[in-house]
C-alpha positions in Angstrom: 5.8 -3.3 -9.5 4.6 0.3 -9.4 0.9 -0.1 -9.2 -1.9 1.8 -7.4 -5.6 0.8 -6.9 -8.3 3.3 -6.1 -12.1 3.3 -6.0 -14.4 5.9 -7.6 -18.1 6.3 -7.1 -19.2 7.2 -10.6 -18.2 5.9 -14.0 -18.0 9.4 -15.3 -15.4 10.3 -12.7 -13.4 7.2 -13.5 -13.4 8.1 -17.2 -12.3 11.7 -16.4 -9.5 10.3 -14.3 -8.4 8.0 -17.2 -8.4 11.0 -19.6 -6.3 13.0 -17.1 -3.8 10.2 -16.7 -3.5 9.8 -20.5 -3.0 13.6 -20.8 -0.1 13.3 -18.4 1.5 10.6 -20.5 0.5 7.5 -18.8 0.3 4.4 -20.9 -3.2 3.5 -21.9 -2.4 -0.2 -21.4 -1.5 0.6 -17.8 -4.9 2.0 -16.8 -7.7 -0.5 -16.0 -11.2 0.4 -14.9 -13.5 -2.2 -13.7 -17.0 -2.0 -12.1 -18.1 -3.8 -9.0 -21.7 -4.3 -10.1 -23.0 -6.0 -13.2 -26.2 -6.3 -15.2 -27.8 -8.3 -12.4 -27.1 -5.7 -9.7 -24.4 -5.4 -7.1 -23.2 -8.6 -5.7 -23.8 -9.6 -2.1 -21.7 -12.6 -1.0 -22.2 -15.2 -3.7 -25.5 -13.8 -4.9 -26.8 -10.9 -6.9 -29.7 -8.8 -5.8 -32.7 -7.8 -7.8 -36.1 -9.2 -8.6 -37.3 -11.0 -11.7 -39.3 -8.6 -14.0 -42.4 -10.7 -13.3 -42.1 -9.9 -9.5 -42.2 -6.2 -10.2 -45.5 -6.5 -12.1 -44.0 -6.9 -15.6 -41.4 -4.1 -15.6 -38.7 -4.7 -18.2 -35.2 -5.9 -17.6 -33.8 -2.4 -17.7 -35.9 -1.1 -14.9 -35.2 -4.1 -12.7 -31.5 -4.8 -13.2 -29.8 -1.7 -14.5 -30.1 0.4 -11.3 -27.4 -2.0 -9.8 -24.8 -0.3 -12.0 -25.6 3.0 -10.3 -25.0 1.5 -6.9 -21.6 -0.1 -7.6 -18.2 1.5 -7.7 -15.4 1.7 -10.2 -12.0 0.3 -9.4 -9.1 2.0 -11.1 -5.8 0.2 -11.3 -2.8 2.2 -12.7 0.6 0.7 -13.5 3.3 3.3 -13.5 6.8 3.3 -14.9 8.4 4.4 -11.6 7.7 5.6 -8.1 7.5 9.3 -9.1 4.9 8.6 -11.8 3.0 6.5 -9.2 2.8 9.5 -6.9 1.5 11.6 -9.8 -1.1 9.0 -10.6 -2.2 9.0 -6.9 -2.6 12.8 -7.0 -4.6 12.7 -10.3 -6.9 10.0 -9.0 -7.5 11.9 -5.7 -8.3 15.0 -7.7 -11.1 13.0 -9.5 -12.5 11.7 -6.2 -10.8 8.4 -6.1 -10.4 6.9 -2.6 -7.9 4.4 -1.2 -10.1 1.7 0.4 -7.3 -0.5 1.5 -7.6 -0.9 5.3 -3.8 -1.6 5.6 -3.0 1.8 4.0 -5.4 3.6 6.3 -3.8 1.9 9.4 -0.3 2.9 8.1 -1.4 6.5 7.7 -2.9 6.6 11.2 0.3 5.3 12.7 2.4 7.9 10.8 4.2 5.4 8.6 
């Protein structure tokens, strides 16, 4: 399978990357964006972080839990038709600030593979 996974810091950058991929002819069904945070904040182990609104002196849900979305990252997965298209996807994603966070890939690059 010709698939690439990258991480982007901002939702806006992930969406810009999606639009660039679509403009290059990538299949919309082959582009998936997911977010590592949720409405309860970024996860830490099996728990989410954040206080009850009552703890913060009565602040509302938005003030307490929404900031977690700003802390998380977006994961972009692109499925390409072939290896050449996969390389093009990697270049587009890199242009939009996407990083390859796979430690195995980093080790391979360091060793010259």
